[in-house]
NUVEX-741539 format. One record per residue (C-alpha): x, y, z; residue in one letter. Coordinates in steps of 0.2 Angstrom, whole numbers, plus 5000, padded with zeros to 4 digits. Example, Ala and Ser with C-alpha at 12.3 -4.5 7.8 and 13.67 -1.06 7.14 Angstrom:
2
506249785039A506849955036S
END
This chain:
102
493848584940M493748764947P494748904939S495749024949W496549194945S498049204955V499149364958T500949324963V502249464967E504049464972A505049604979D506949634976G508349754976D508349854960R507149924947P506649814933L506749864914G505449854901R506249714892E506349604908E504449624912I504049594893V505049434895A504049384910L502449424901A502949314887D503349174899A501549184907V500549214891A500249034889R499349034906H498249184901D499349284911G499949464912V501549544921A501949704929S503449794937G504249904924I505350024933G504849944950Q505849844963Q504449724962T503849604948Y502249514947G501049414937V499149374937Q498849194929I497449074928L497548904935V496448754937E496448674954A495148594966P495548704981S496248884985R497848804993D498148694978E497848844966A499148944976A500448804975E500248784957R500348964954A501948974964K502648834953E502148924937L502849084943F504549014947A504548934930E504149094921A505449194932V506749064926R506249074908E506249264908A507949264916G507449374931L508249364948P507349234959P506749364972W505649304987P503749294984V502949444994S501149414989S500149274983L498249294981I497149164973P495349214969M494049104962S492649164950E491449164965Q492749274975D492849394961E490949404959L490749434978E492049574978E491149654963L489449644971F490149714988A490949864978H489349894969E488449894986Q489650024993R489450134978E487550134979A
END
């Protein structure tokens, strides 16, 4: 089954502290994830999921994101960005970037 790197972000109404984002990072670590958002009114994660299609990867990532947000005790802000990328997508993006640089 293909692996997908999915970035999910949520926008809210207050800046988040270091401890809150560290709790989110801890919650997504088991999915080879990282978290961001210290001092921002946005929190986000990048996680790896296995799914047969882009749409299913996006759905699975939304579920895992919601679980991690609950586990971290963060406010359930609405998802503002959801970007699934396959390994092939990442290679094509890297190749295009290298072509622009050449």
